[in-house]
C-alpha angles and dihedrals in degrees: 000000000000113000135183132199134184135186099229110145091007110123100192131064113253139187107227106206118202114205127191131214091275087060089246123139106247099177144352125215119198104218118205121210116276094356114150094199109124116232105207130186135174129225095025124162100171139012122206122195117201136159112290114265092039095151091233111141138196108272094033115128130226113227119193111194113222114208139110093272122080099275127230115226113224133195107222118209120223090262090058097252121130107259098179138359116216108210109135147016134109119320138165094225130047114269092253092051092045092052092048090052093048092048091048093050094046092048091046093049092046093041093234 
């Protein structure tokens, strides 16, 4: 789907990472604090917001480990190496709840 994000009422700079159904990063918008410019992208499955300067690049892939342990989400570089592990940061839900929601949404969007 087409999605749009803005930084209104957000006081910190963020990288807004747009991810497609293949779990590949299709674009990155550098959001500046309190900016009301809308960053819009087509064919988006997921959006990841991280601190600006994350090092995530277009073409990187998101890998969500699927096991009984609390998984670590990894950003996979085009050469297959792990570019970044996403384990912490602020969140509204507990890590376990957040991961369950992400898994549910990915499976629902991919019909698996």
